N, CA, C, O and the ligand as a Tripos MOL2 file, in Angstrom:
@<TRIPOS>MOLECULE
protein
  297   295    75     0     0
PROTEIN
NO_CHARGES

@<TRIPOS>ATOM
      1 N         -28.6840    6.2970   35.2720 N.3       1 MET1
      2 CA        -28.9340    7.7140   35.6050 C.3       1 MET1
      3 C         -27.6020    8.3930   35.9460 C.2       1 MET1
      4 O         -26.7450    7.8280   36.6250 O.2       1 MET1
      5 N         -27.4700    9.5810   35.4680 N.am      2 GLN2
      6 CA        -26.2430   10.3090   35.7220 C.3       2 GLN2
      7 C         -26.4690   11.3760   36.7830 C.2       2 GLN2
      8 O         -27.5290   11.9960   36.8690 O.2       2 GLN2
      9 N         -25.4480   11.5590   37.5700 N.am      3 ARG3
     10 CA        -25.5900   12.6070   38.5740 C.3       3 ARG3
     11 C         -24.4020   13.5630   38.4830 C.2       3 ARG3
     12 O         -23.6350   13.7560   39.4270 O.2       3 ARG3
     13 N         -24.3010   14.1250   37.3400 N.am      4 GLY4
     14 CA        -23.2080   15.0610   37.1160 C.3       4 GLY4
     15 C         -23.5070   16.4340   37.6740 C.2       4 GLY4
     16 O         -22.6740   17.0590   38.3310 O.2       4 GLY4
     17 N         -24.7020   16.8810   37.4000 N.am      5 LYS5
     18 CA        -25.0410   18.2530   37.7830 C.3       5 LYS5
     19 C         -25.5100   18.3550   39.2270 C.2       5 LYS5
     20 O         -26.3850   17.6110   39.6700 O.2       5 LYS5
     21 N         -24.9250   19.2680   39.9270 N.am      6 LEU6
     22 CA        -25.4100   19.5660   41.2670 C.3       6 LEU6
     23 C         -26.2410   20.8310   41.1710 C.2       6 LEU6
     24 O         -25.7530   21.8820   40.7550 O.2       6 LEU6
     25 N         -27.4720   20.7210   41.5500 N.am      7 LYS7
     26 CA        -28.2850   21.9290   41.5180 C.3       7 LYS7
     27 C         -28.1520   22.6430   42.8560 C.2       7 LYS7
     28 O         -28.4490   22.0840   43.9120 O.2       7 LYS7
     29 N         -27.7080   23.8590   42.7880 N.am      8 GLY8
     30 CA        -27.4940   24.6060   44.0140 C.3       8 GLY8
     31 C         -26.4840   23.8910   44.8850 C.2       8 GLY8
     32 O         -26.8540   23.0540   45.7080 O.2       8 GLY8
     33 N         -25.2380   24.2040   44.7180 N.am      9 ARG9
     34 CA        -24.2040   23.3870   45.3360 C.3       9 ARG9
     35 C         -24.2340   23.3710   46.8530 C.2       9 ARG9
     36 O         -23.5840   22.5290   47.4720 O.2       9 ARG9
     37 N         -24.9660   24.2720   47.4560 N.am     10 ASP10
     38 CA        -25.0340   24.2580   48.9150 C.3      10 ASP10
     39 C         -26.1820   23.4070   49.4430 C.2      10 ASP10
     40 O         -26.3970   23.2990   50.6500 O.2      10 ASP10
     41 N         -26.9030   22.8150   48.5210 N.am     11 GLU11
     42 CA        -28.0410   22.0080   48.9460 C.3      11 GLU11
     43 C         -27.6140   20.5730   49.1800 C.2      11 GLU11
     44 O         -26.8170   20.0170   48.4240 O.2      11 GLU11
     45 N         -28.1310   20.0010   50.1930 N.am     12 CYS12
     46 CA        -27.9470   18.5750   50.4020 C.3      12 CYS12
     47 C         -29.3180   17.9890   50.6780 C.2      12 CYS12
     48 O         -30.3290   18.6910   50.6530 O.2      12 CYS12
     49 N         -29.3360   16.7060   50.9390 N.am     13 LYS13
     50 CA        -30.6060   16.0530   51.1820 C.3      13 LYS13
     51 C         -31.3540   16.6670   52.3540 C.2      13 LYS13
     52 O         -32.5770   16.8050   52.3290 O.2      13 LYS13
     53 N         -30.6140   17.0230   53.3580 N.am     14 LEU14
     54 CA        -31.2440   17.5840   54.5510 C.3      14 LEU14
     55 C         -31.8150   18.9620   54.2640 C.2      14 LEU14
     56 O         -32.8770   19.3250   54.7690 O.2      14 LEU14
     57 N         -31.1060   19.7200   53.4530 N.am     15 CYS15
     58 CA        -31.6210   21.0350   53.0550 C.3      15 CYS15
     59 C         -32.9310   20.8630   52.2970 C.2      15 CYS15
     60 O         -33.9140   21.5710   52.5160 O.2      15 CYS15
     61 N         -32.8960   19.9070   51.4130 N.am     16 GLU16
     62 CA        -34.0510   19.6370   50.5600 C.3      16 GLU16
     63 C         -35.3080   19.3880   51.3990 C.2      16 GLU16
     64 O         -36.3970   19.8660   51.0820 O.2      16 GLU16
     65 N         -35.1220   18.6330   52.4630 N.am     17 HIS17
     66 CA        -36.2640   18.2940   53.3080 C.3      17 HIS17
     67 C         -36.3470   19.1820   54.5410 C.2      17 HIS17
     68 O         -37.1410   18.9480   55.4520 O.2      17 HIS17
     69 N         -35.5090   20.2020   54.5420 N.am     18 GLU18
     70 CA        -35.4840   21.1530   55.6640 C.3      18 GLU18
     71 C         -35.3570   20.4570   57.0110 C.2      18 GLU18
     72 O         -36.0770   20.7470   57.9670 O.2      18 GLU18
     73 N         -34.4240   19.5380   57.0430 N.am     19 VAL19
     74 CA        -34.1610   18.7910   58.2720 C.3      19 VAL19
     75 C         -33.1500   19.5480   59.1200 C.2      19 VAL19
     76 O         -32.1560   20.0650   58.6100 O.2      19 VAL19
     77 N         -33.4110   19.6050   60.3890 N.am     20 THR20
     78 CA        -32.4230   20.1270   61.3180 C.3      20 THR20
     79 C         -31.9760   18.9820   62.2040 C.2      20 THR20
     80 O         -32.7800   18.3490   62.8880 O.2      20 THR20
     81 N         -30.7000   18.7330   62.1790 N.am     21 LEU21
     82 CA        -30.1850   17.6370   62.9940 C.3      21 LEU21
     83 C         -30.1570   18.0590   64.4530 C.2      21 LEU21
     84 O         -29.8400   19.1990   64.7920 O.2      21 LEU21
     85 N         -30.4940   17.1140   65.2900 N.am     22 THR22
     86 CA        -30.4320   17.4100   66.7110 C.3      22 THR22
     87 C         -29.9840   16.1800   67.4840 C.2      22 THR22
     88 O         -30.2620   15.0430   67.1020 O.2      22 THR22
     89 N         -29.2920   16.4340   68.5650 N.am     23 TYR23
     90 CA        -28.8160   15.3310   69.4050 C.3      23 TYR23
     91 C         -29.9700   14.5280   69.9830 C.2      23 TYR23
     92 O         -29.7880   13.4040   70.4510 O.2      23 TYR23
     93 N         -31.1470   15.1120   69.9470 N.am     24 LYS24
     94 CA        -32.3130   14.4120   70.4870 C.3      24 LYS24
     95 C         -32.7810   13.2910   69.5820 C.2      24 LYS24
     96 O         -33.5990   12.4590   69.9730 O.2      24 LYS24
     97 N         -32.2550   13.2780   68.3710 N.am     25 GLN25
     98 CA        -32.5970   12.1940   67.4410 C.3      25 GLN25
     99 C         -31.3270   11.4680   67.0090 C.2      25 GLN25
    100 O         -30.8850   11.5910   65.8660 O.2      25 GLN25
    101 N         -30.7550   10.7200   67.9270 N.am     26 PRO26
    102 CA        -29.4870   10.0480   67.6170 C.3      26 PRO26
    103 C         -29.5830    9.0900   66.4330 C.2      26 PRO26
    104 O         -28.5940    8.8660   65.7340 O.2      26 PRO26
    105 N         -30.7610    8.5270   66.2050 N.am     27 ASP27
    106 CA        -30.8960    7.6220   65.0640 C.3      27 ASP27
    107 C         -30.6670    8.3470   63.7510 C.2      27 ASP27
    108 O         -30.0960    7.8040   62.8050 O.2      27 ASP27
    109 N         -31.1200    9.5670   63.7210 N.am     28 GLU28
    110 CA        -30.9280   10.4040   62.5470 C.3      28 GLU28
    111 C         -29.4300   10.6900   62.3450 C.2      28 GLU28
    112 O         -28.9180   10.6720   61.2260 O.2      28 GLU28
    113 N         -28.7600   10.9510   63.4540 N.am     29 LEU29
    114 CA        -27.3240   11.2360   63.3890 C.3      29 LEU29
    115 C         -26.5440    9.9930   62.9570 C.2      29 LEU29
    116 O         -25.5530   10.0790   62.2320 O.2      29 LEU29
    117 N         -27.0090    8.8660   63.4120 N.am     30 LYS30
    118 CA        -26.3060    7.6060   63.1210 C.3      30 LYS30
    119 C         -26.2460    7.3150   61.6360 C.2      30 LYS30
    120 O         -25.3400    6.6290   61.1630 O.2      30 LYS30
    121 N         -27.2040    7.8330   60.9120 N.am     31 ARG31
    122 CA        -27.2070    7.5990   59.4700 C.3      31 ARG31
    123 C         -25.9680    8.1850   58.8150 C.2      31 ARG31
    124 O         -25.5830    7.7880   57.7150 O.2      31 ARG31
    125 N         -25.3540    9.1280   59.5020 N.am     32 PHE32
    126 CA        -24.1720    9.7930   58.9410 C.3      32 PHE32
    127 C         -22.9110    9.4110   59.6890 C.2      32 PHE32
    128 O         -21.9080   10.1250   59.6760 O.2      32 PHE32
    129 N         -22.9930    8.2580   60.3430 N.am     33 MET33
    130 CA        -21.8210    7.7760   61.0560 C.3      33 MET33
    131 C         -21.5090    6.3600   60.5870 C.2      33 MET33
    132 O         -22.3920    5.6500   60.1070 O.2      33 MET33
    133 N         -20.2630    5.9590   60.7250 N.am     34 ASN34
    134 CA        -19.9340    4.5920   60.3380 C.3      34 ASN34
    135 C         -20.0810    3.6630   61.5350 C.2      34 ASN34
    136 O         -20.4660    4.0770   62.6290 O.2      34 ASN34
    137 N         -19.7660    2.4080   61.2950 N.am     35 LYS35
    138 CA        -19.9690    1.3970   62.3310 C.3      35 LYS35
    139 C         -19.1640    1.6970   63.5850 C.2      35 LYS35
    140 O         -19.5380    1.3220   64.6960 O.2      35 LYS35
    141 N         -18.0740    2.3690   63.3790 N.am     36 LEU36
    142 CA        -17.1940    2.6420   64.5160 C.3      36 LEU36
    143 C         -17.6300    3.8710   65.2990 C.2      36 LEU36
    144 O         -16.9850    4.2710   66.2680 O.2      36 LEU36
    145 N         -18.7190    4.4510   64.8690 N.am     37 GLY37
    146 CA        -19.2120    5.6200   65.5790 C.3      37 GLY37
    147 C         -18.5300    6.9060   65.1630 C.2      37 GLY37
    148 O         -18.5840    7.9140   65.8680 O.2      37 GLY37
    149 N         -17.8870    6.8560   64.0050 N.am     38 LYS38
    150 CA        -17.2350    8.0610   63.5090 C.3      38 LYS38
    151 C         -18.1370    8.7920   62.5320 C.2      38 LYS38
    152 O         -18.9170    8.1830   61.8000 O.2      38 LYS38
    153 N         -18.0170   10.0800   62.5380 N.am     39 ILE39
    154 CA        -18.7850   10.8870   61.5980 C.3      39 ILE39
    155 C         -18.2120   10.6950   60.1990 C.2      39 ILE39
    156 O         -17.0000   10.7550   59.9930 O.2      39 ILE39
    157 N         -19.0980   10.4650   59.2520 N.am     40 LEU40
    158 CA        -18.6430   10.2840   57.8770 C.3      40 LEU40
    159 C         -18.0920   11.5910   57.3330 C.2      40 LEU40
    160 O         -18.5970   12.6670   57.6530 O.2      40 LEU40
    161 N         -17.0650   11.4970   56.5170 N.am     41 PRO41
    162 CA        -16.5670   12.7060   55.8640 C.3      41 PRO41
    163 C         -17.6020   13.2250   54.8720 C.2      41 PRO41
    164 O         -18.5010   12.5000   54.4440 O.2      41 PRO41
    165 N         -17.4570   14.4560   54.5300 N.am     42 ARG42
    166 CA        -18.4530   15.1070   53.6750 C.3      42 ARG42
    167 C         -18.7150   14.3750   52.3740 C.2      42 ARG42
    168 O         -19.8590   14.2780   51.9310 O.2      42 ARG42
    169 N         -17.6810   13.8700   51.7740 N.am     43 ARG43
    170 CA        -17.8730   13.2020   50.4820 C.3      43 ARG43
    171 C         -18.7300   11.9520   50.6370 C.2      43 ARG43
    172 O         -19.4000   11.5320   49.6930 O.2      43 ARG43
    173 N         -18.7090   11.3600   51.8240 N.am     44 ALA44
    174 CA        -19.5210   10.1660   52.0550 C.3      44 ALA44
    175 C         -20.9100   10.5260   52.5620 C.2      44 ALA44
    176 O         -21.8970    9.8810   52.2080 O.2      44 ALA44
    177 N         -20.9780   11.5380   53.3760 N.am     45 SER45
    178 CA        -22.2710   11.9140   53.9440 C.3      45 SER45
    179 C         -23.1020   12.7000   52.9350 C.2      45 SER45
    180 O         -24.3310   12.7240   53.0040 O.2      45 SER45
    181 N         -22.4100   13.3410   52.0010 N.am     46 ARG46
    182 CA        -23.0620   14.1600   50.9730 C.3      46 ARG46
    183 C         -23.8220   15.3290   51.5690 C.2      46 ARG46
    184 O         -24.8300   15.7720   51.0170 O.2      46 ARG46
    185 N         -23.3500   15.8130   52.6680 N.am     47 LEU47
    186 CA        -24.0210   16.9480   53.2840 C.3      47 LEU47
    187 C         -23.3580   18.2430   52.8600 C.2      47 LEU47
    188 O         -22.1960   18.2670   52.4560 O.2      47 LEU47
    189 N         -24.1080   19.2970   52.9600 N.am     48 CYS48
    190 CA        -23.5390   20.6120   52.6930 C.3      48 CYS48
    191 C         -22.7270   21.0370   53.9140 C.2      48 CYS48
    192 O         -22.7720   20.3930   54.9620 O.2      48 CYS48
    193 N         -22.0010   22.1080   53.7630 N.am     49 ALA49
    194 CA        -21.1410   22.5810   54.8460 C.3      49 ALA49
    195 C         -21.9460   22.8460   56.1100 C.2      49 ALA49
    196 O         -21.5290   22.5110   57.2190 O.2      49 ALA49
    197 N         -23.0840   23.4420   55.9170 N.am     50 LYS50
    198 CA        -23.9240   23.7940   57.0530 C.3      50 LYS50
    199 C         -24.3590   22.5580   57.8400 C.2      50 LYS50
    200 O         -24.2480   22.5040   59.0650 O.2      50 LYS50
    201 N         -24.8480   21.5880   57.1140 N.am     51 HIS51
    202 CA        -25.3340   20.3970   57.7910 C.3      51 HIS51
    203 C         -24.2020   19.5260   58.3280 C.2      51 HIS51
    204 O         -24.3540   18.8590   59.3510 O.2      51 HIS51
    205 N         -23.0890   19.5380   57.6430 N.am     52 GLN52
    206 CA        -21.9480   18.7760   58.1400 C.3      52 GLN52
    207 C         -21.4930   19.3480   59.4780 C.2      52 GLN52
    208 O         -21.1550   18.6100   60.4040 O.2      52 GLN52
    209 N         -21.4920   20.6500   59.5590 N.am     53 ARG53
    210 CA        -21.1280   21.3210   60.8120 C.3      53 ARG53
    211 C         -22.1440   21.0020   61.9050 C.2      53 ARG53
    212 O         -21.7990   20.6980   63.0470 O.2      53 ARG53
    213 N         -23.3870   21.0830   61.5070 N.am     54 GLN54
    214 CA        -24.4670   20.7960   62.4470 C.3      54 GLN54
    215 C         -24.3390   19.3470   62.9430 C.2      54 GLN54
    216 O         -24.4920   19.0640   64.1310 O.2      54 GLN54
    217 N         -24.0650   18.4690   62.0300 N.am     55 LEU55
    218 CA        -23.9020   17.0630   62.3650 C.3      55 LEU55
    219 C         -22.8000   16.8830   63.4050 C.2      55 LEU55
    220 O         -23.0040   16.2340   64.4310 O.2      55 LEU55
    221 N         -21.6490   17.4530   63.1370 N.am     56 ALA56
    222 CA        -20.5160   17.3080   64.0570 C.3      56 ALA56
    223 C         -20.8680   17.8410   65.4370 C.2      56 ALA56
    224 O         -20.5450   17.2340   66.4580 O.2      56 ALA56
    225 N         -21.5220   18.9630   65.4470 N.am     57 ARG57
    226 CA        -21.8700   19.5930   66.7130 C.3      57 ARG57
    227 C         -22.8760   18.7330   67.4990 C.2      57 ARG57
    228 O         -22.7300   18.5220   68.7030 O.2      57 ARG57
    229 N         -23.8680   18.2600   66.8040 N.am     58 GLN58
    230 CA        -24.9110   17.4960   67.4870 C.3      58 GLN58
    231 C         -24.4110   16.1220   67.9240 C.2      58 GLN58
    232 O         -24.8420   15.5960   68.9510 O.2      58 GLN58
    233 N         -23.5130   15.5510   67.1510 N.am     59 VAL59
    234 CA        -22.9500   14.2580   67.5350 C.3      59 VAL59
    235 C         -22.1500   14.4200   68.8240 C.2      59 VAL59
    236 O         -22.2420   13.5930   69.7320 O.2      59 VAL59
    237 N         -21.3770   15.4780   68.8930 N.am     60 LYS60
    238 CA        -20.5980   15.7310   70.1040 C.3      60 LYS60
    239 C         -21.5160   15.8570   71.3050 C.2      60 LYS60
    240 O         -21.2530   15.3260   72.3840 O.2      60 LYS60
    241 N         -22.5670   16.5590   71.0840 N.am     61 ARG61
    242 CA        -23.5230   16.7750   72.1530 C.3      61 ARG61
    243 C         -24.1830   15.4650   72.5760 C.2      61 ARG61
    244 O         -24.3280   15.1730   73.7620 O.2      61 ARG61
    245 N         -24.5760   14.6900   71.5720 N.am     62 ALA62
    246 CA        -25.2240   13.4100   71.8460 C.3      62 ALA62
    247 C         -24.2900   12.4890   72.6220 C.2      62 ALA62
    248 O         -24.7270   11.7270   73.4850 O.2      62 ALA62
    249 N         -23.0070   12.5680   72.3090 N.am     63 ARG63
    250 CA        -22.0340   11.7400   73.0220 C.3      63 ARG63
    251 C         -21.9530   12.1420   74.4840 C.2      63 ARG63
    252 O         -21.8840   11.3000   75.3790 O.2      63 ARG63
    253 N         -21.9630   13.4300   74.6990 N.am     64 LYS64
    254 CA        -21.9120   13.9210   76.0770 C.3      64 LYS64
    255 C         -23.1100   13.4540   76.8730 C.2      64 LYS64
    256 O         -23.0160   13.1450   78.0610 O.2      64 LYS64
    257 N         -24.2330   13.4120   76.1880 N.am     65 MET65
    258 CA        -25.4650   12.9970   76.8640 C.3      65 MET65
    259 C         -25.6140   11.4760   76.8540 C.2      65 MET65
    260 O         -26.6330   10.9320   77.2800 O.2      65 MET65
    261 N         -24.5890   10.8160   76.3650 N.am     66 ALA66
    262 CA        -24.5810    9.3520   76.3080 C.3      66 ALA66
    263 C         -25.6720    8.7770   75.4080 C.2      66 ALA66
    264 O         -26.1420    7.6590   75.6170 O.2      66 ALA66
    265 N         -26.0610    9.5500   74.4170 N.am     67 LEU67
    266 CA        -27.0460    9.0650   73.4440 C.3      67 LEU67
    267 C         -26.3420    8.3460   72.2980 C.2      67 LEU67
    268 O         -26.9270    7.5190   71.5980 O.2      67 LEU67
    269 N         -25.0880    8.6830   72.1350 N.am     68 LEU68
    270 CA        -24.2670    8.0320   71.1130 C.3      68 LEU68
    271 C         -22.9490    7.6310   71.7600 C.2      68 LEU68
    272 O         -22.4710    8.2860   72.6860 O.2      68 LEU68
    273 N         -22.3740    6.5520   71.2600 N.am     69 PRO69
    274 CA        -21.0820    6.1480   71.8130 C.3      69 PRO69
    275 C         -19.9580    7.0400   71.2900 C.2      69 PRO69
    276 O         -20.0710    7.6290   70.2150 O.2      69 PRO69
    277 N         -18.8950    7.1290   72.0460 N.am     70 TYR70
    278 CA        -17.6890    7.7380   71.5170 C.3      70 TYR70
    279 C         -17.1330    6.7200   70.5320 C.2      70 TYR70
    280 O         -17.6920    5.6340   70.3760 O.2      70 TYR70
    281 N         -16.0610    7.0560   69.8820 N.am     71 GLU71
    282 CA        -15.5120    6.1220   68.9010 C.3      71 GLU71
    283 C         -15.3990    4.7350   69.5000 C.2      71 GLU71
    284 O         -14.8590    4.5440   70.5890 O.2      71 GLU71
    285 N         -15.9170    3.7860   68.7660 N.am     72 VAL72
    286 CA        -15.9420    2.4070   69.2420 C.3      72 VAL72
    287 C         -14.5680    1.7720   69.0480 C.2      72 VAL72
    288 O         -13.9770    1.8310   67.9700 O.2      72 VAL72
    289 N         -14.0980    1.1830   70.0920 N.am     73 GLU73
    290 CA        -12.8080    0.4820   70.0080 C.3      73 GLU73
    291 C         -13.0080   -0.8410   69.2910 C.2      73 GLU73
    292 O         -14.0180   -1.5210   69.4680 O.2      73 GLU73
    293 N         -12.0360   -1.1810   68.4900 N.am     74 GLN74
    294 CA        -12.1480   -2.4600   67.7880 C.3      74 GLN74
    295 C         -11.4200   -3.5580   68.5180 C.2      74 GLN74
    296 O         -11.4130   -4.7020   68.0640 O.2      74 GLN74
    297 ZN        -27.7670   20.9130   53.9430 Zn       75 ZN75
@<TRIPOS>BOND
     1     1     2 1
     2     2     3 1
     3     3     4 2
     4     3     5 am
     5     5     6 1
     6     6     7 1
     7     7     8 2
     8     7     9 am
     9     9    10 1
    10    10    11 1
    11    11    12 2
    12    11    13 am
    13    13    14 1
    14    14    15 1
    15    15    16 2
    16    15    17 am
    17    17    18 1
    18    18    19 1
    19    19    20 2
    20    19    21 am
    21    21    22 1
    22    22    23 1
    23    23    24 2
    24    23    25 am
    25    25    26 1
    26    26    27 1
    27    27    28 2
    28    27    29 am
    29    29    30 1
    30    30    31 1
    31    31    32 2
    32    31    33 am
    33    33    34 1
    34    34    35 1
    35    35    36 2
    36    35    37 am
    37    37    38 1
    38    38    39 1
    39    39    40 2
    40    39    41 am
    41    41    42 1
    42    42    43 1
    43    43    44 2
    44    43    45 am
    45    45    46 1
    46    46    47 1
    47    47    48 2
    48    47    49 am
    49    49    50 1
    50    50    51 1
    51    51    52 2
    52    51    53 am
    53    53    54 1
    54    54    55 1
    55    55    56 2
    56    55    57 am
    57    57    58 1
    58    58    59 1
    59    59    60 2
    60    59    61 am
    61    61    62 1
    62    62    63 1
    63    63    64 2
    64    63    65 am
    65    65    66 1
    66    66    67 1
    67    67    68 2
    68    67    69 am
    69    69    70 1
    70    70    71 1
    71    71    72 2
    72    71    73 am
    73    73    74 1
    74    74    75 1
    75    75    76 2
    76    75    77 am
    77    77    78 1
    78    78    79 1
    79    79    80 2
    80    79    81 am
    81    81    82 1
    82    82    83 1
    83    83    84 2
    84    83    85 am
    85    85    86 1
    86    86    87 1
    87    87    88 2
    88    87    89 am
    89    89    90 1
    90    90    91 1
    91    91    92 2
    92    91    93 am
    93    93    94 1
    94    94    95 1
    95    95    96 2
    96    95    97 am
    97    97    98 1
    98    98    99 1
    99    99   100 2
   100    99   101 am
   101   101   102 1
   102   102   103 1
   103   103   104 2
   104   103   105 am
   105   105   106 1
   106   106   107 1
   107   107   108 2
   108   107   109 am
   109   109   110 1
   110   110   111 1
   111   111   112 2
   112   111   113 am
   113   113   114 1
   114   114   115 1
   115   115   116 2
   116   115   117 am
   117   117   118 1
   118   118   119 1
   119   119   120 2
   120   119   121 am
   121   121   122 1
   122   122   123 1
   123   123   124 2
   124   123   125 am
   125   125   126 1
   126   126   127 1
   127   127   128 2
   128   127   129 am
   129   129   130 1
   130   130   131 1
   131   131   132 2
   132   131   133 am
   133   133   134 1
   134   134   135 1
   135   135   136 2
   136   135   137 am
   137   137   138 1
   138   138   139 1
   139   139   140 2
   140   139   141 am
   141   141   142 1
   142   142   143 1
   143   143   144 2
   144   143   145 am
   145   145   146 1
   146   146   147 1
   147   147   148 2
   148   147   149 am
   149   149   150 1
   150   150   151 1
   151   151   152 2
   152   151   153 am
   153   153   154 1
   154   154   155 1
   155   155   156 2
   156   155   157 am
   157   157   158 1
   158   158   159 1
   159   159   160 2
   160   159   161 am
   161   161   162 1
   162   162   163 1
   163   163   164 2
   164   163   165 am
   165   165   166 1
   166   166   167 1
   167   167   168 2
   168   167   169 am
   169   169   170 1
   170   170   171 1
   171   171   172 2
   172   171   173 am
   173   173   174 1
   174   174   175 1
   175   175   176 2
   176   175   177 am
   177   177   178 1
   178   178   179 1
   179   179   180 2
   180   179   181 am
   181   181   182 1
   182   182   183 1
   183   183   184 2
   184   183   185 am
   185   185   186 1
   186   186   187 1
   187   187   188 2
   188   187   189 am
   189   189   190 1
   190   190   191 1
   191   191   192 2
   192   191   193 am
   193   193   194 1
   194   194   195 1
   195   195   196 2
   196   195   197 am
   197   197   198 1
   198   198   199 1
   199   199   200 2
   200   199   201 am
   201   201   202 1
   202   202   203 1
   203   203   204 2
   204   203   205 am
   205   205   206 1
   206   206   207 1
   207   207   208 2
   208   207   209 am
   209   209   210 1
   210   210   211 1
   211   211   212 2
   212   211   213 am
   213   213   214 1
   214   214   215 1
   215   215   216 2
   216   215   217 am
   217   217   218 1
   218   218   219 1
   219   219   220 2
   220   219   221 am
   221   221   222 1
   222   222   223 1
   223   223   224 2
   224   223   225 am
   225   225   226 1
   226   226   227 1
   227   227   228 2
   228   227   229 am
   229   229   230 1
   230   230   231 1
   231   231   232 2
   232   231   233 am
   233   233   234 1
   234   234   235 1
   235   235   236 2
   236   235   237 am
   237   237   238 1
   238   238   239 1
   239   239   240 2
   240   239   241 am
   241   241   242 1
   242   242   243 1
   243   243   244 2
   244   243   245 am
   245   245   246 1
   246   246   247 1
   247   247   248 2
   248   247   249 am
   249   249   250 1
   250   250   251 1
   251   251   252 2
   252   251   253 am
   253   253   254 1
   254   254   255 1
   255   255   256 2
   256   255   257 am
   257   257   258 1
   258   258   259 1
   259   259   260 2
   260   259   261 am
   261   261   262 1
   262   262   263 1
   263   263   264 2
   264   263   265 am
   265   265   266 1
   266   266   267 1
   267   267   268 2
   268   267   269 am
   269   269   270 1
   270   270   271 1
   271   271   272 2
   272   271   273 am
   273   273   274 1
   274   274   275 1
   275   275   276 2
   276   275   277 am
   277   277   278 1
   278   278   279 1
   279   279   280 2
   280   279   281 am
   281   281   282 1
   282   282   283 1
   283   283   284 2
   284   283   285 am
   285   285   286 1
   286   286   287 1
   287   287   288 2
   288   287   289 am
   289   289   290 1
   290   290   291 1
   291   291   292 2
   292   291   293 am
   293   293   294 1
   294   294   295 1
   295   295   296 2
@<TRIPOS>SUBSTRUCTURE
     1 MET1         2 RESIDUE 1 A MET
     2 GLN2         6 RESIDUE 1 A GLN
     3 ARG3        10 RESIDUE 1 A ARG
     4 GLY4        14 RESIDUE 1 A GLY
     5 LYS5        18 RESIDUE 1 A LYS
     6 LEU6        22 RESIDUE 1 A LEU
     7 LYS7        26 RESIDUE 1 A LYS
     8 GLY8        30 RESIDUE 1 A GLY
     9 ARG9        34 RESIDUE 1 A ARG
    10 ASP10       38 RESIDUE 1 A ASP
    11 GLU11       42 RESIDUE 1 A GLU
    12 CYS12       46 RESIDUE 1 A CYS
    13 LYS13       50 RESIDUE 1 A LYS
    14 LEU14       54 RESIDUE 1 A LEU
    15 CYS15       58 RESIDUE 1 A CYS
    16 GLU16       62 RESIDUE 1 A GLU
    17 HIS17       66 RESIDUE 1 A HIS
    18 GLU18       70 RESIDUE 1 A GLU
    19 VAL19       74 RESIDUE 1 A VAL
    20 THR20       78 RESIDUE 1 A THR
    21 LEU21       82 RESIDUE 1 A LEU
    22 THR22       86 RESIDUE 1 A THR
    23 TYR23       90 RESIDUE 1 A TYR
    24 LYS24       94 RESIDUE 1 A LYS
    25 GLN25       98 RESIDUE 1 A GLN
    26 PRO26      102 RESIDUE 1 A PRO
    27 ASP27      106 RESIDUE 1 A ASP
    28 GLU28      110 RESIDUE 1 A GLU
    29 LEU29      114 RESIDUE 1 A LEU
    30 LYS30      118 RESIDUE 1 A LYS
    31 ARG31      122 RESIDUE 1 A ARG
    32 PHE32      126 RESIDUE 1 A PHE
    33 MET33      130 RESIDUE 1 A MET
    34 ASN34      134 RESIDUE 1 A ASN
    35 LYS35      138 RESIDUE 1 A LYS
    36 LEU36      142 RESIDUE 1 A LEU
    37 GLY37      146 RESIDUE 1 A GLY
    38 LYS38      150 RESIDUE 1 A LYS
    39 ILE39      154 RESIDUE 1 A ILE
    40 LEU40      158 RESIDUE 1 A LEU
    41 PRO41      162 RESIDUE 1 A PRO
    42 ARG42      166 RESIDUE 1 A ARG
    43 ARG43      170 RESIDUE 1 A ARG
    44 ALA44      174 RESIDUE 1 A ALA
    45 SER45      178 RESIDUE 1 A SER
    46 ARG46      182 RESIDUE 1 A ARG
    47 LEU47      186 RESIDUE 1 A LEU
    48 CYS48      190 RESIDUE 1 A CYS
    49 ALA49      194 RESIDUE 1 A ALA
    50 LYS50      198 RESIDUE 1 A LYS
    51 HIS51      202 RESIDUE 1 A HIS
    52 GLN52      206 RESIDUE 1 A GLN
    53 ARG53      210 RESIDUE 1 A ARG
    54 GLN54      214 RESIDUE 1 A GLN
    55 LEU55      218 RESIDUE 1 A LEU
    56 ALA56      222 RESIDUE 1 A ALA
    57 ARG57      226 RESIDUE 1 A ARG
    58 GLN58      230 RESIDUE 1 A GLN
    59 VAL59      234 RESIDUE 1 A VAL
    60 LYS60      238 RESIDUE 1 A LYS
    61 ARG61      242 RESIDUE 1 A ARG
    62 ALA62      246 RESIDUE 1 A ALA
    63 ARG63      250 RESIDUE 1 A ARG
    64 LYS64      254 RESIDUE 1 A LYS
    65 MET65      258 RESIDUE 1 A MET
    66 ALA66      262 RESIDUE 1 A ALA
    67 LEU67      266 RESIDUE 1 A LEU
    68 LEU68      270 RESIDUE 1 A LEU
    69 PRO69      274 RESIDUE 1 A PRO
    70 TYR70      278 RESIDUE 1 A TYR
    71 GLU71      282 RESIDUE 1 A GLU
    72 VAL72      286 RESIDUE 1 A VAL
    73 GLU73      290 RESIDUE 1 A GLU
    74 GLN74      294 RESIDUE 1 A GLN
    75 ZN75       297 GROUP 0 **** ****
């Protein structure tokens, strides 16, 4: 299967399912983070600008609330 064409370039998976990321669902946020607790870059997360921003914001918030770890030391 080829995935050359992007339909509606501002759409991502979350847009498709009308998902709103929230710090209250850290498991959802974790899907877009790597093992070290870092937010995946856009090319890896495949999120649109809107959701990538939302992700960053909610992750920060979740960290403050101790729902997510800060960057994990190796
Ligand atoms: Zn989106």
